[in-house]
C-alpha positions as CSV (number, residue, x, y, z in Angstrom):
1,M,-28.8,-10.9,-9.8
2,E,-29.6,-7.2,-9.4
3,A,-26.9,-5.1,-8.0
4,I,-27.2,-1.6,-6.7
5,R,-24.2,0.5,-5.9
6,Q,-24.7,3.6,-3.8
7,F,-22.4,6.0,-1.8
8,V,-24.2,7.0,1.4
9,K,-23.2,9.1,4.4
10,V,-22.7,7.5,7.8
11,K,-24.7,9.3,10.5
12,N,-24.4,8.2,14.1
13,Q,-22.8,4.9,13.1
14,K,-25.8,4.1,10.8
15,V,-26.4,4.0,7.1
16,N,-29.8,4.4,5.5
17,I,-30.3,2.7,2.1
18,T,-33.5,3.4,0.0
19,L,-34.2,0.7,-2.6
20,P,-36.0,1.4,-5.8
21,D,-39.7,0.7,-6.0
22,D,-39.2,-2.1,-8.5
23,F,-36.6,-3.9,-6.3
24,I,-38.3,-7.0,-4.9
25,A,-36.4,-9.2,-2.5
26,D,-37.1,-10.7,1.0
27,E,-33.5,-10.5,1.9
28,V,-30.3,-8.8,0.6
29,E,-26.6,-9.1,1.1
30,V,-24.9,-5.9,2.2
31,I,-21.1,-5.4,1.8
32,I,-19.8,-2.2,3.3
33,L,-16.5,-0.7,2.2
34,A,-15.1,2.6,3.5
35,K,-15.1,5.2,0.7
36,N,-11.7,6.9,1.2
37,D,-8.2,7.0,-0.2
38,I,-7.3,3.7,1.3
39,S,-6.8,1.4,-1.6
40,Y,-7.6,-2.2,-1.6
41,N,-7.0,-4.9,-4.2
42,L,-9.2,-7.7,-5.2
43,S,-7.7,-10.9,-6.5
44,E,-8.4,-12.0,-10.0
45,E,-10.5,-14.8,-8.5
46,Q,-12.6,-12.3,-6.5
47,I,-13.1,-10.0,-9.6
48,E,-14.2,-13.0,-11.7
49,L,-16.6,-14.2,-9.0
50,L,-18.2,-10.7,-8.8
51,D,-18.4,-10.4,-12.6
52,N,-20.0,-13.8,-12.8
53,R,-22.6,-13.0,-10.2
54,L,-23.5,-9.7,-11.9
55,N,-24.0,-11.5,-15.2
56,E,-26.2,-14.3,-14.0
57,P,-29.4,-14.6,-16.0
58,E,-32.6,-13.8,-14.1
59,S,-33.9,-17.3,-14.9
60,E,-31.2,-18.6,-12.5
61,Y,-32.4,-16.5,-9.6
62,I,-33.8,-18.2,-6.5
63,T,-35.5,-16.7,-3.5
64,S,-33.8,-16.3,-0.2
65,T,-36.1,-19.0,1.2
66,E,-35.0,-21.4,-1.5
67,S,-31.4,-20.5,-0.9
68,L,-31.7,-21.2,2.9
69,N,-33.5,-24.5,2.3
70,L,-30.7,-25.6,-0.1
71,L,-28.1,-24.7,2.5
72,K,-30.0,-26.5,5.3
73,K,-30.3,-29.6,3.1
74,K,-26.6,-29.5,2.1
75,Y,-25.4,-29.1,5.7
76,G,-28.1,-31.2,7.4
77,F,-29.8,-28.5,9.4
């Protein structure tokens, strides 16, 4: 899994994220956290999950379409 971390300014309740030219994906997951002095704590389980996701080998990647098809099959959609 490729991960990109950026700090961007909010303008008129919008954020604009520019992806690198070599970033190829049909769909992305966006998690937005306020960048300020408010502290938040992640559980050990959450940290472990994020670490595992960041360390997944590229050979394990699937496309967003494949992911959706697996979810549809699993939940009978």
